[in-house]
C-alpha beads as a LAMMPS data file, in Angstrom:
LAMMPS data file: protein, C-alpha beads

482 atoms
481 bonds

1 atom types
1 bond types

-500.0 500.0 xlo xhi
-500.0 500.0 ylo yhi
-500.0 500.0 zlo zhi

Masses

1 110.0

Atoms # bond

1 1 1 -207.529 -73.426 276.683
2 1 1 -203.857 -72.106 276.337
3 1 1 -205.220 -68.611 276.498
4 1 1 -206.842 -68.886 279.796
5 1 1 -203.711 -70.640 281.618
6 1 1 -201.860 -67.606 281.922
7 1 1 -205.038 -65.864 283.664
8 1 1 -204.897 -68.379 286.609
9 1 1 -202.810 -66.623 288.867
10 1 1 -205.162 -63.692 288.664
11 1 1 -208.047 -65.249 288.708
12 1 1 -209.140 -64.044 292.368
13 1 1 -208.345 -60.467 290.972
14 1 1 -210.303 -61.052 287.770
15 1 1 -213.366 -62.136 289.238
16 1 1 -213.364 -59.297 291.763
17 1 1 -213.056 -57.021 288.962
18 1 1 -215.882 -58.870 287.089
19 1 1 -218.103 -58.916 290.396
20 1 1 -217.371 -55.053 290.995
21 1 1 -218.658 -54.258 287.756
22 1 1 -221.794 -56.406 287.713
23 1 1 -222.789 -54.983 291.208
24 1 1 -222.123 -51.322 289.995
25 1 1 -224.796 -52.069 287.163
26 1 1 -227.127 -54.473 289.478
27 1 1 -226.898 -51.575 291.936
28 1 1 -228.483 -48.695 289.476
29 1 1 -231.885 -51.035 289.017
30 1 1 -232.125 -51.804 293.203
31 1 1 -234.399 -49.491 294.805
32 1 1 -233.257 -47.800 298.051
33 1 1 -235.474 -49.806 300.272
34 1 1 -233.825 -52.975 298.572
35 1 1 -229.968 -51.997 299.275
36 1 1 -229.492 -54.762 301.449
37 1 1 -229.083 -56.792 298.185
38 1 1 -226.344 -55.147 297.310
39 1 1 -224.626 -55.281 300.697
40 1 1 -225.448 -59.327 300.129
41 1 1 -223.868 -59.392 296.648
42 1 1 -220.941 -57.723 297.621
43 1 1 -220.268 -60.038 300.757
44 1 1 -221.183 -62.837 298.249
45 1 1 -218.634 -61.573 296.056
46 1 1 -215.971 -61.301 298.774
47 1 1 -216.918 -64.942 299.683
48 1 1 -216.368 -66.374 296.220
49 1 1 -213.129 -64.544 295.740
50 1 1 -211.973 -65.921 299.055
51 1 1 -213.046 -69.487 297.721
52 1 1 -211.129 -69.229 294.316
53 1 1 -208.157 -67.658 296.113
54 1 1 -207.864 -70.736 298.214
55 1 1 -208.582 -73.185 295.437
56 1 1 -205.687 -71.362 293.203
57 1 1 -203.213 -71.308 296.204
58 1 1 -199.937 -72.207 295.758
59 1 1 -196.765 -73.204 297.196
60 1 1 -194.238 -72.288 294.496
61 1 1 -194.294 -68.943 293.174
62 1 1 -196.276 -68.700 289.548
63 1 1 -195.371 -65.996 287.484
64 1 1 -197.838 -64.418 284.645
65 1 1 -198.343 -61.457 282.315
66 1 1 -194.705 -61.481 281.148
67 1 1 -193.542 -61.932 284.688
68 1 1 -195.321 -58.567 285.957
69 1 1 -197.525 -60.662 288.319
70 1 1 -196.894 -63.146 290.744
71 1 1 -198.950 -66.059 292.528
72 1 1 -196.824 -66.944 295.609
73 1 1 -198.074 -68.455 299.361
74 1 1 -197.051 -65.201 300.478
75 1 1 -199.656 -63.162 298.572
76 1 1 -202.332 -66.151 298.868
77 1 1 -202.203 -65.664 302.770
78 1 1 -202.457 -61.979 302.670
79 1 1 -205.408 -61.804 300.071
80 1 1 -207.086 -64.220 302.260
81 1 1 -206.445 -62.268 305.467
82 1 1 -207.724 -59.058 303.285
83 1 1 -210.826 -60.437 302.121
84 1 1 -211.857 -62.243 305.354
85 1 1 -210.968 -58.583 307.216
86 1 1 -213.251 -56.803 304.457
87 1 1 -216.033 -58.888 305.010
88 1 1 -215.584 -58.220 308.564
89 1 1 -215.462 -54.555 308.153
90 1 1 -218.791 -54.211 306.131
91 1 1 -220.792 -56.481 308.640
92 1 1 -219.399 -54.344 311.342
93 1 1 -220.280 -51.176 309.510
94 1 1 -224.335 -52.275 308.187
95 1 1 -226.210 -50.747 311.097
96 1 1 -223.864 -47.581 311.310
97 1 1 -224.241 -47.227 307.341
98 1 1 -227.689 -47.577 307.686
99 1 1 -228.315 -45.065 310.158
100 1 1 -226.233 -42.374 308.667
101 1 1 -227.686 -42.546 305.280
102 1 1 -224.398 -44.097 303.895
103 1 1 -225.661 -47.606 302.664
104 1 1 -225.417 -47.155 299.312
105 1 1 -223.906 -48.673 296.189
106 1 1 -220.806 -46.184 296.097
107 1 1 -219.687 -47.474 299.191
108 1 1 -219.800 -50.956 298.199
109 1 1 -218.131 -50.361 294.840
110 1 1 -215.430 -48.359 296.365
111 1 1 -214.556 -50.885 299.071
112 1 1 -214.388 -53.309 296.378
113 1 1 -212.048 -51.366 294.258
114 1 1 -210.110 -50.644 297.098
115 1 1 -209.776 -54.173 297.802
116 1 1 -208.992 -55.035 294.330
117 1 1 -206.131 -52.439 294.549
118 1 1 -204.715 -54.168 297.749
119 1 1 -204.671 -57.757 295.857
120 1 1 -202.886 -56.190 293.030
121 1 1 -200.205 -54.706 295.217
122 1 1 -199.877 -57.752 297.263
123 1 1 -199.358 -60.205 293.792
124 1 1 -197.356 -57.161 292.036
125 1 1 -193.766 -58.482 290.565
126 1 1 -192.959 -55.097 288.671
127 1 1 -192.693 -51.722 290.367
128 1 1 -195.426 -49.912 287.564
129 1 1 -198.111 -52.635 288.524
130 1 1 -197.210 -52.215 292.393
131 1 1 -197.878 -48.249 291.533
132 1 1 -200.927 -49.059 289.660
133 1 1 -202.908 -51.117 292.557
134 1 1 -201.377 -48.506 295.277
135 1 1 -203.304 -45.881 293.107
136 1 1 -206.409 -47.802 292.719
137 1 1 -206.527 -48.640 296.501
138 1 1 -205.542 -44.939 297.646
139 1 1 -208.056 -43.167 295.227
140 1 1 -210.893 -45.146 296.837
141 1 1 -209.730 -44.432 300.015
142 1 1 -209.885 -40.791 299.600
143 1 1 -213.570 -41.026 297.823
144 1 1 -214.693 -42.882 301.025
145 1 1 -213.337 -40.502 303.519
146 1 1 -215.487 -37.717 301.469
147 1 1 -218.596 -39.532 301.144
148 1 1 -220.429 -37.472 303.709
149 1 1 -220.082 -34.353 301.546
150 1 1 -221.669 -32.274 303.836
151 1 1 -219.380 -33.177 306.870
152 1 1 -216.698 -30.461 307.166
153 1 1 -214.294 -32.600 309.018
154 1 1 -214.882 -35.725 306.898
155 1 1 -213.834 -33.378 303.422
156 1 1 -211.302 -31.759 305.359
157 1 1 -209.607 -35.122 306.367
158 1 1 -210.235 -36.360 302.640
159 1 1 -208.361 -33.438 301.700
160 1 1 -205.259 -33.652 303.558
161 1 1 -204.978 -37.181 302.922
162 1 1 -205.344 -36.487 299.351
163 1 1 -202.653 -33.799 299.280
164 1 1 -200.086 -35.937 301.539
165 1 1 -201.022 -39.017 299.522
166 1 1 -200.052 -37.134 296.193
167 1 1 -196.835 -36.096 297.701
168 1 1 -195.977 -39.786 298.534
169 1 1 -196.969 -41.092 295.317
170 1 1 -194.501 -38.609 293.656
171 1 1 -191.783 -39.588 295.960
172 1 1 -192.464 -43.214 294.921
173 1 1 -192.661 -42.328 291.370
174 1 1 -189.488 -40.650 291.552
175 1 1 -187.479 -43.354 293.282
176 1 1 -188.792 -45.838 291.049
177 1 1 -187.491 -43.651 287.855
178 1 1 -184.100 -43.502 289.622
179 1 1 -183.910 -47.179 290.141
180 1 1 -184.829 -47.461 286.574
181 1 1 -182.189 -45.204 285.517
182 1 1 -179.553 -47.100 287.982
183 1 1 -180.652 -51.015 286.629
184 1 1 -182.513 -50.587 283.609
185 1 1 -185.479 -52.632 284.698
186 1 1 -188.596 -52.189 287.126
187 1 1 -189.294 -56.056 287.379
188 1 1 -188.847 -56.533 290.925
189 1 1 -187.151 -60.382 290.468
190 1 1 -184.821 -59.005 287.604
191 1 1 -183.930 -55.984 289.701
192 1 1 -182.932 -58.238 292.488
193 1 1 -180.642 -60.398 290.414
194 1 1 -179.148 -57.377 288.565
195 1 1 -178.367 -55.778 292.097
196 1 1 -176.891 -58.924 293.094
197 1 1 -174.673 -59.345 290.370
198 1 1 -173.399 -55.733 290.441
199 1 1 -169.948 -55.630 292.340
200 1 1 -170.993 -51.751 293.874
201 1 1 -173.991 -49.936 294.721
202 1 1 -174.594 -46.335 292.494
203 1 1 -175.192 -43.484 293.772
204 1 1 -178.375 -43.236 291.954
205 1 1 -179.875 -46.437 293.301
206 1 1 -179.117 -45.152 296.696
207 1 1 -181.121 -41.905 296.348
208 1 1 -183.963 -43.927 294.546
209 1 1 -183.975 -45.852 297.789
210 1 1 -184.423 -42.611 299.853
211 1 1 -187.557 -41.742 297.824
212 1 1 -189.182 -45.327 298.320
213 1 1 -188.482 -45.475 301.720
214 1 1 -189.977 -42.120 302.400
215 1 1 -193.257 -43.288 300.271
216 1 1 -193.266 -46.812 302.203
217 1 1 -193.439 -44.637 305.445
218 1 1 -195.962 -42.496 304.023
219 1 1 -198.276 -45.671 303.332
220 1 1 -197.695 -47.309 306.651
221 1 1 -198.344 -43.724 308.604
222 1 1 -195.026 -43.879 310.293
223 1 1 -193.439 -40.959 311.594
224 1 1 -192.023 -38.722 310.306
225 1 1 -194.623 -39.067 307.737
226 1 1 -197.521 -39.552 310.312
227 1 1 -199.114 -36.292 309.634
228 1 1 -202.442 -37.516 307.786
229 1 1 -202.975 -40.125 310.286
230 1 1 -205.065 -38.412 313.192
231 1 1 -207.018 -36.264 311.105
232 1 1 -208.087 -39.019 308.860
233 1 1 -209.257 -41.216 311.844
234 1 1 -210.817 -38.243 313.394
235 1 1 -212.462 -36.686 310.487
236 1 1 -213.291 -40.176 308.400
237 1 1 -216.938 -41.551 309.615
238 1 1 -216.216 -44.463 312.100
239 1 1 -216.825 -46.997 309.680
240 1 1 -214.615 -45.786 306.892
241 1 1 -211.934 -44.954 309.696
242 1 1 -212.692 -48.892 310.630
243 1 1 -211.636 -49.718 306.902
244 1 1 -208.757 -47.172 306.340
245 1 1 -207.146 -48.030 309.754
246 1 1 -206.988 -51.885 309.191
247 1 1 -207.281 -53.724 305.962
248 1 1 -204.991 -51.363 303.843
249 1 1 -201.899 -51.691 306.566
250 1 1 -201.585 -55.551 305.158
251 1 1 -201.219 -54.118 301.074
252 1 1 -198.470 -51.757 302.878
253 1 1 -196.489 -54.904 304.356
254 1 1 -196.654 -56.585 301.033
255 1 1 -194.963 -53.253 299.690
256 1 1 -192.103 -53.283 301.957
257 1 1 -191.468 -56.756 301.302
258 1 1 -191.921 -56.732 297.618
259 1 1 -189.472 -53.589 297.397
260 1 1 -187.221 -54.243 300.285
261 1 1 -187.344 -57.628 301.213
262 1 1 -187.154 -58.835 297.194
263 1 1 -186.234 -56.138 294.963
264 1 1 -183.663 -54.235 297.332
265 1 1 -182.808 -57.138 299.620
266 1 1 -179.045 -56.984 298.739
267 1 1 -176.735 -57.062 301.367
268 1 1 -175.185 -53.654 300.460
269 1 1 -178.629 -52.271 300.151
270 1 1 -179.870 -53.612 303.257
271 1 1 -177.132 -51.314 305.289
272 1 1 -178.567 -48.553 303.409
273 1 1 -182.222 -48.637 304.114
274 1 1 -181.748 -50.251 307.500
275 1 1 -180.367 -46.715 308.923
276 1 1 -183.458 -45.373 307.619
277 1 1 -185.981 -47.774 308.966
278 1 1 -184.173 -47.257 312.468
279 1 1 -184.818 -43.506 312.282
280 1 1 -188.550 -43.981 311.393
281 1 1 -189.220 -46.880 313.903
282 1 1 -187.790 -44.750 316.950
283 1 1 -189.560 -41.728 316.122
284 1 1 -192.904 -43.501 315.421
285 1 1 -192.323 -45.374 318.889
286 1 1 -191.999 -41.825 320.624
287 1 1 -193.903 -39.850 318.890
288 1 1 -196.925 -42.267 318.801
289 1 1 -197.000 -43.361 322.430
290 1 1 -196.114 -39.730 323.695
291 1 1 -198.929 -38.148 321.921
292 1 1 -201.381 -40.723 322.528
293 1 1 -201.557 -40.157 326.299
294 1 1 -202.900 -36.663 325.721
295 1 1 -205.594 -37.706 323.619
296 1 1 -209.335 -37.550 325.029
297 1 1 -210.660 -38.542 321.794
298 1 1 -210.652 -42.336 321.337
299 1 1 -210.231 -42.384 317.357
300 1 1 -207.146 -40.018 317.616
301 1 1 -205.957 -42.065 320.458
302 1 1 -206.052 -45.179 318.427
303 1 1 -204.181 -43.259 315.299
304 1 1 -201.448 -42.398 317.594
305 1 1 -201.157 -46.128 318.918
306 1 1 -201.330 -47.101 315.309
307 1 1 -198.365 -44.974 314.604
308 1 1 -196.458 -46.777 317.455
309 1 1 -197.498 -50.154 315.999
310 1 1 -196.069 -49.269 312.699
311 1 1 -192.932 -48.544 314.829
312 1 1 -193.005 -52.022 315.885
313 1 1 -193.497 -53.596 312.339
314 1 1 -190.594 -51.338 311.147
315 1 1 -188.366 -52.851 314.173
316 1 1 -189.176 -56.521 312.878
317 1 1 -188.358 -55.414 308.867
318 1 1 -185.197 -53.768 309.680
319 1 1 -183.636 -56.976 311.393
320 1 1 -183.404 -57.867 307.297
321 1 1 -183.564 -61.723 307.716
322 1 1 -186.686 -64.221 307.068
323 1 1 -187.091 -64.367 311.149
324 1 1 -187.493 -60.427 311.148
325 1 1 -189.543 -60.333 308.202
326 1 1 -191.915 -63.076 309.396
327 1 1 -192.390 -61.279 313.020
328 1 1 -193.036 -58.177 311.021
329 1 1 -195.957 -60.143 309.077
330 1 1 -197.209 -61.715 312.186
331 1 1 -197.116 -58.434 314.083
332 1 1 -199.219 -57.101 311.274
333 1 1 -201.969 -59.562 310.995
334 1 1 -202.470 -59.404 314.946
335 1 1 -202.639 -55.701 314.283
336 1 1 -205.375 -55.851 312.152
337 1 1 -207.191 -58.279 313.796
338 1 1 -207.016 -55.922 316.879
339 1 1 -207.764 -52.859 315.225
340 1 1 -210.775 -54.586 313.780
341 1 1 -212.323 -55.241 317.002
342 1 1 -211.479 -52.126 318.632
343 1 1 -213.260 -50.011 315.760
344 1 1 -215.983 -52.824 315.628
345 1 1 -216.916 -51.918 319.427
346 1 1 -216.803 -47.971 318.487
347 1 1 -219.322 -48.793 316.167
348 1 1 -221.327 -50.825 318.268
349 1 1 -221.665 -48.016 321.019
350 1 1 -222.599 -45.501 318.169
351 1 1 -226.028 -44.606 317.180
352 1 1 -227.690 -42.014 314.781
353 1 1 -226.213 -38.529 315.549
354 1 1 -223.918 -39.984 318.382
355 1 1 -220.337 -40.760 317.371
356 1 1 -219.420 -42.543 320.633
357 1 1 -215.733 -41.778 319.643
358 1 1 -214.773 -39.706 322.759
359 1 1 -212.714 -41.911 325.990
360 1 1 -215.585 -40.655 328.408
361 1 1 -218.152 -42.560 326.052
362 1 1 -216.889 -45.736 327.542
363 1 1 -217.365 -44.809 331.255
364 1 1 -219.261 -47.723 332.902
365 1 1 -219.563 -50.070 330.007
366 1 1 -219.327 -52.922 332.336
367 1 1 -222.482 -51.850 333.931
368 1 1 -224.187 -51.351 330.859
369 1 1 -222.889 -54.510 328.969
370 1 1 -220.428 -56.713 330.650
371 1 1 -219.769 -59.123 327.786
372 1 1 -218.810 -56.291 325.281
373 1 1 -216.699 -54.263 328.141
374 1 1 -214.822 -57.945 328.522
375 1 1 -214.257 -58.137 324.459
376 1 1 -212.927 -54.257 324.850
377 1 1 -210.554 -55.290 327.779
378 1 1 -209.225 -58.403 325.676
379 1 1 -208.593 -55.796 322.531
380 1 1 -206.853 -53.248 324.925
381 1 1 -204.827 -55.919 326.775
382 1 1 -203.643 -57.404 323.244
383 1 1 -202.883 -53.661 322.240
384 1 1 -200.768 -53.282 325.434
385 1 1 -198.898 -56.781 325.044
386 1 1 -200.121 -58.497 328.143
387 1 1 -200.302 -62.349 328.004
388 1 1 -201.978 -64.479 327.165
389 1 1 -203.233 -62.248 324.407
390 1 1 -201.561 -62.529 321.238
391 1 1 -200.381 -59.041 321.271
392 1 1 -197.888 -60.058 323.525
393 1 1 -196.686 -63.009 321.222
394 1 1 -196.252 -60.210 318.364
395 1 1 -194.049 -58.082 320.485
396 1 1 -192.030 -60.605 321.452
397 1 1 -191.368 -62.127 318.128
398 1 1 -190.515 -58.720 316.922
399 1 1 -188.031 -58.187 319.856
400 1 1 -186.598 -61.516 319.424
401 1 1 -185.753 -60.673 316.038
402 1 1 -184.483 -57.397 316.796
403 1 1 -181.889 -58.788 319.223
404 1 1 -180.803 -61.750 316.815
405 1 1 -179.954 -58.735 314.619
406 1 1 -177.882 -57.093 317.148
407 1 1 -179.692 -54.230 318.127
408 1 1 -180.169 -54.400 321.977
409 1 1 -180.546 -50.716 322.418
410 1 1 -183.744 -50.813 319.970
411 1 1 -185.268 -53.851 321.723
412 1 1 -184.560 -51.863 325.098
413 1 1 -186.395 -48.510 323.589
414 1 1 -188.961 -50.765 322.381
415 1 1 -189.850 -52.403 325.705
416 1 1 -189.917 -48.922 327.587
417 1 1 -192.227 -47.247 325.133
418 1 1 -194.533 -50.478 325.386
419 1 1 -194.697 -49.467 329.108
420 1 1 -195.342 -46.196 328.212
421 1 1 -198.316 -47.138 325.975
422 1 1 -199.839 -49.446 328.958
423 1 1 -200.980 -46.046 330.169
424 1 1 -203.265 -45.071 327.820
425 1 1 -204.696 -48.533 326.816
426 1 1 -205.287 -49.625 330.428
427 1 1 -207.027 -46.304 330.992
428 1 1 -209.623 -47.376 328.697
429 1 1 -209.952 -50.382 330.902
430 1 1 -210.385 -48.295 334.294
431 1 1 -213.018 -45.954 332.443
432 1 1 -215.092 -49.233 331.625
433 1 1 -214.944 -50.799 335.016
434 1 1 -214.524 -48.290 337.462
435 1 1 -216.239 -45.316 336.434
436 1 1 -219.930 -44.395 336.276
437 1 1 -221.715 -44.591 333.309
438 1 1 -223.199 -41.476 331.873
439 1 1 -225.752 -43.253 329.657
440 1 1 -227.338 -46.382 331.286
441 1 1 -228.732 -47.911 327.663
442 1 1 -227.707 -51.371 327.038
443 1 1 -226.133 -52.206 323.857
444 1 1 -228.230 -54.363 321.634
445 1 1 -226.306 -55.223 318.259
446 1 1 -227.896 -57.507 315.648
447 1 1 -227.244 -61.455 316.022
448 1 1 -224.267 -61.369 313.275
449 1 1 -222.405 -58.480 314.807
450 1 1 -222.757 -59.916 318.328
451 1 1 -221.465 -63.426 317.115
452 1 1 -218.630 -61.603 315.101
453 1 1 -217.594 -59.456 317.856
454 1 1 -217.348 -62.509 320.292
455 1 1 -215.559 -64.474 317.462
456 1 1 -212.794 -61.611 317.112
457 1 1 -212.456 -61.311 320.764
458 1 1 -211.853 -64.938 321.105
459 1 1 -209.359 -65.144 318.480
460 1 1 -207.298 -62.641 319.855
461 1 1 -207.296 -64.983 323.329
462 1 1 -206.714 -67.896 321.129
463 1 1 -204.119 -66.897 318.846
464 1 1 -202.322 -65.879 322.162
465 1 1 -202.517 -69.212 323.943
466 1 1 -201.579 -71.154 320.267
467 1 1 -199.651 -68.792 318.447
468 1 1 -197.515 -71.535 316.753
469 1 1 -199.484 -71.914 313.794
470 1 1 -200.129 -68.480 312.364
471 1 1 -196.715 -67.669 313.318
472 1 1 -195.148 -71.204 311.302
473 1 1 -197.269 -69.720 308.642
474 1 1 -195.892 -66.306 308.439
475 1 1 -192.237 -67.838 308.286
476 1 1 -193.005 -70.240 305.431
477 1 1 -195.014 -67.480 303.599
478 1 1 -191.624 -65.539 303.589
479 1 1 -189.395 -68.267 303.001
480 1 1 -191.516 -69.584 299.877
481 1 1 -191.754 -66.265 298.424
482 1 1 -188.473 -64.411 298.959

Bonds

1 1 1 2
2 1 2 3
3 1 3 4
4 1 4 5
5 1 5 6
6 1 6 7
7 1 7 8
8 1 8 9
9 1 9 10
10 1 10 11
11 1 11 12
12 1 12 13
13 1 13 14
14 1 14 15
15 1 15 16
16 1 16 17
17 1 17 18
18 1 18 19
19 1 19 20
20 1 20 21
21 1 21 22
22 1 22 23
23 1 23 24
24 1 24 25
25 1 25 26
26 1 26 27
27 1 27 28
28 1 28 29
29 1 29 30
30 1 30 31
31 1 31 32
32 1 32 33
33 1 33 34
34 1 34 35
35 1 35 36
36 1 36 37
37 1 37 38
38 1 38 39
39 1 39 40
40 1 40 41
41 1 41 42
42 1 42 43
43 1 43 44
44 1 44 45
45 1 45 46
46 1 46 47
47 1 47 48
48 1 48 49
49 1 49 50
50 1 50 51
51 1 51 52
52 1 52 53
53 1 53 54
54 1 54 55
55 1 55 56
56 1 56 57
57 1 57 58
58 1 58 59
59 1 59 60
60 1 60 61
61 1 61 62
62 1 62 63
63 1 63 64
64 1 64 65
65 1 65 66
66 1 66 67
67 1 67 68
68 1 68 69
69 1 69 70
70 1 70 71
71 1 71 72
72 1 72 73
73 1 73 74
74 1 74 75
75 1 75 76
76 1 76 77
77 1 77 78
78 1 78 79
79 1 79 80
80 1 80 81
81 1 81 82
82 1 82 83
83 1 83 84
84 1 84 85
85 1 85 86
86 1 86 87
87 1 87 88
88 1 88 89
89 1 89 90
90 1 90 91
91 1 91 92
92 1 92 93
93 1 93 94
94 1 94 95
95 1 95 96
96 1 96 97
97 1 97 98
98 1 98 99
99 1 99 100
100 1 100 101
101 1 101 102
102 1 102 103
103 1 103 104
104 1 104 105
105 1 105 106
106 1 106 107
107 1 107 108
108 1 108 109
109 1 109 110
110 1 110 111
111 1 111 112
112 1 112 113
113 1 113 114
114 1 114 115
115 1 115 116
116 1 116 117
117 1 117 118
118 1 118 119
119 1 119 120
120 1 120 121
121 1 121 122
122 1 122 123
123 1 123 124
124 1 124 125
125 1 125 126
126 1 126 127
127 1 127 128
128 1 128 129
129 1 129 130
130 1 130 131
131 1 131 132
132 1 132 133
133 1 133 134
134 1 134 135
135 1 135 136
136 1 136 137
137 1 137 138
138 1 138 139
139 1 139 140
140 1 140 141
141 1 141 142
142 1 142 143
143 1 143 144
144 1 144 145
145 1 145 146
146 1 146 147
147 1 147 148
148 1 148 149
149 1 149 150
150 1 150 151
151 1 151 152
152 1 152 153
153 1 153 154
154 1 154 155
155 1 155 156
156 1 156 157
157 1 157 158
158 1 158 159
159 1 159 160
160 1 160 161
161 1 161 162
162 1 162 163
163 1 163 164
164 1 164 165
165 1 165 166
166 1 166 167
167 1 167 168
168 1 168 169
169 1 169 170
170 1 170 171
171 1 171 172
172 1 172 173
173 1 173 174
174 1 174 175
175 1 175 176
176 1 176 177
177 1 177 178
178 1 178 179
179 1 179 180
180 1 180 181
181 1 181 182
182 1 182 183
183 1 183 184
184 1 184 185
185 1 185 186
186 1 186 187
187 1 187 188
188 1 188 189
189 1 189 190
190 1 190 191
191 1 191 192
192 1 192 193
193 1 193 194
194 1 194 195
195 1 195 196
196 1 196 197
197 1 197 198
198 1 198 199
199 1 199 200
200 1 200 201
201 1 201 202
202 1 202 203
203 1 203 204
204 1 204 205
205 1 205 206
206 1 206 207
207 1 207 208
208 1 208 209
209 1 209 210
210 1 210 211
211 1 211 212
212 1 212 213
213 1 213 214
214 1 214 215
215 1 215 216
216 1 216 217
217 1 217 218
218 1 218 219
219 1 219 220
220 1 220 221
221 1 221 222
222 1 222 223
223 1 223 224
224 1 224 225
225 1 225 226
226 1 226 227
227 1 227 228
228 1 228 229
229 1 229 230
230 1 230 231
231 1 231 232
232 1 232 233
233 1 233 234
234 1 234 235
235 1 235 236
236 1 236 237
237 1 237 238
238 1 238 239
239 1 239 240
240 1 240 241
241 1 241 242
242 1 242 243
243 1 243 244
244 1 244 245
245 1 245 246
246 1 246 247
247 1 247 248
248 1 248 249
249 1 249 250
250 1 250 251
251 1 251 252
252 1 252 253
253 1 253 254
254 1 254 255
255 1 255 256
256 1 256 257
257 1 257 258
258 1 258 259
259 1 259 260
260 1 260 261
261 1 261 262
262 1 262 263
263 1 263 264
264 1 264 265
265 1 265 266
266 1 266 267
267 1 267 268
268 1 268 269
269 1 269 270
270 1 270 271
271 1 271 272
272 1 272 273
273 1 273 274
274 1 274 275
275 1 275 276
276 1 276 277
277 1 277 278
278 1 278 279
279 1 279 280
280 1 280 281
281 1 281 282
282 1 282 283
283 1 283 284
284 1 284 285
285 1 285 286
286 1 286 287
287 1 287 288
288 1 288 289
289 1 289 290
290 1 290 291
291 1 291 292
292 1 292 293
293 1 293 294
294 1 294 295
295 1 295 296
296 1 296 297
297 1 297 298
298 1 298 299
299 1 299 300
300 1 300 301
301 1 301 302
302 1 302 303
303 1 303 304
304 1 304 305
305 1 305 306
306 1 306 307
307 1 307 308
308 1 308 309
309 1 309 310
310 1 310 311
311 1 311 312
312 1 312 313
313 1 313 314
314 1 314 315
315 1 315 316
316 1 316 317
317 1 317 318
318 1 318 319
319 1 319 320
320 1 320 321
321 1 321 322
322 1 322 323
323 1 323 324
324 1 324 325
325 1 325 326
326 1 326 327
327 1 327 328
328 1 328 329
329 1 329 330
330 1 330 331
331 1 331 332
332 1 332 333
333 1 333 334
334 1 334 335
335 1 335 336
336 1 336 337
337 1 337 338
338 1 338 339
339 1 339 340
340 1 340 341
341 1 341 342
342 1 342 343
343 1 343 344
344 1 344 345
345 1 345 346
346 1 346 347
347 1 347 348
348 1 348 349
349 1 349 350
350 1 350 351
351 1 351 352
352 1 352 353
353 1 353 354
354 1 354 355
355 1 355 356
356 1 356 357
357 1 357 358
358 1 358 359
359 1 359 360
360 1 360 361
361 1 361 362
362 1 362 363
363 1 363 364
364 1 364 365
365 1 365 366
366 1 366 367
367 1 367 368
368 1 368 369
369 1 369 370
370 1 370 371
371 1 371 372
372 1 372 373
373 1 373 374
374 1 374 375
375 1 375 376
376 1 376 377
377 1 377 378
378 1 378 379
379 1 379 380
380 1 380 381
381 1 381 382
382 1 382 383
383 1 383 384
384 1 384 385
385 1 385 386
386 1 386 387
387 1 387 388
388 1 388 389
389 1 389 390
390 1 390 391
391 1 391 392
392 1 392 393
393 1 393 394
394 1 394 395
395 1 395 396
396 1 396 397
397 1 397 398
398 1 398 399
399 1 399 400
400 1 400 401
401 1 401 402
402 1 402 403
403 1 403 404
404 1 404 405
405 1 405 406
406 1 406 407
407 1 407 408
408 1 408 409
409 1 409 410
410 1 410 411
411 1 411 412
412 1 412 413
413 1 413 414
414 1 414 415
415 1 415 416
416 1 416 417
417 1 417 418
418 1 418 419
419 1 419 420
420 1 420 421
421 1 421 422
422 1 422 423
423 1 423 424
424 1 424 425
425 1 425 426
426 1 426 427
427 1 427 428
428 1 428 429
429 1 429 430
430 1 430 431
431 1 431 432
432 1 432 433
433 1 433 434
434 1 434 435
435 1 435 436
436 1 436 437
437 1 437 438
438 1 438 439
439 1 439 440
440 1 440 441
441 1 441 442
442 1 442 443
443 1 443 444
444 1 444 445
445 1 445 446
446 1 446 447
447 1 447 448
448 1 448 449
449 1 449 450
450 1 450 451
451 1 451 452
452 1 452 453
453 1 453 454
454 1 454 455
455 1 455 456
456 1 456 457
457 1 457 458
458 1 458 459
459 1 459 460
460 1 460 461
461 1 461 462
462 1 462 463
463 1 463 464
464 1 464 465
465 1 465 466
466 1 466 467
467 1 467 468
468 1 468 469
469 1 469 470
470 1 470 471
471 1 471 472
472 1 472 473
473 1 473 474
474 1 474 475
475 1 475 476
476 1 476 477
477 1 477 478
478 1 478 479
479 1 479 480
480 1 480 481
481 1 481 482
């Protein structure tokens, strides 16, 4: 059994790879009218991946594949949230995909390959493994966005995303090659050790760092690398926009922690990447919030609000200590949970031939379906940061980390632009509760979507009232893994 033991830390990834291969083959023999079987197999694969991740969860980092892959507490937590989120995405999307002839094996295979890429990124302990995971995820995302080949907006969005993604990949690879030239290794733990033992930081290393931060900015959709975000959200089918806008952000967070927190977390280098993150965070807060105000399309508004949220995540990261990283992790998890509910509502309102992605489509929702109007109100309050919603504690944790790191001006700026953000979030609430509906049709989702949407909204309230356990898990994850 000695040859199996080195595979244990990667069992969830190996299982998912085997599962997606089986699903791809099985789908060839499943008739169109029985496609629900592929959906069930996909959900089953994700469920068993959760069970395996849970069973093999560890408090101490375990390295395998010659130190290129690591299983630690942070990776287990992030993988569990990724897998649960993907299950939720599939449940929310089922009716939408069916009504638009997208309920096909290709969609499920691509979403599983993207999930596998994210899991590899999260557990990578080598820059090339990190890059391979990133490319597996990105190539799947490009294909998913272009899945509606007859849609001009979808193919345009996929093309823009591909071109800019290729540019970001080039930047990351160039940065990695410079770092290899400066240190002679690409293994993350070895890299951190070599840098900490060196007396000075070489110019080549700093140049490599600049390219890596640029690549990270693109993956997160932070300004000034945000150009793809609004077009992709707008052009992609709602079900794909739901996935692209939420779950990959968790892998993006892992990318930051593995690169900046672990590999390049030396005090001398922190001073270099801190300055770049300050610029990106400020630009993201300003551009995201100001531009979101003038949007009339909900998906574009959420895209610009995502840019501002990524500014908040970067504020946590630039604090450069365990509290800052854990605050950023907490913020990212809360963002994903909230964004899933926001796009889930958008899918709920959509029907065949009608995307429901304009702000005016939410007019008078309270008169049509008071419960779903209340769920959307919880989402908007959480995004605004109004207590007792969990979004309030996410912003508060980041602001405390920023203040502890001595950046008073940044904290004040973040609060000011949170107030600006309140305008466009509360505008949705006003439309739902104070305007007359153009359409009086009652919403009638399936029982599972109804239950999941209610649980999703309740989770925003529950973690707002009891945020400590999740915050403690985030802090322990960072302390046990760095």
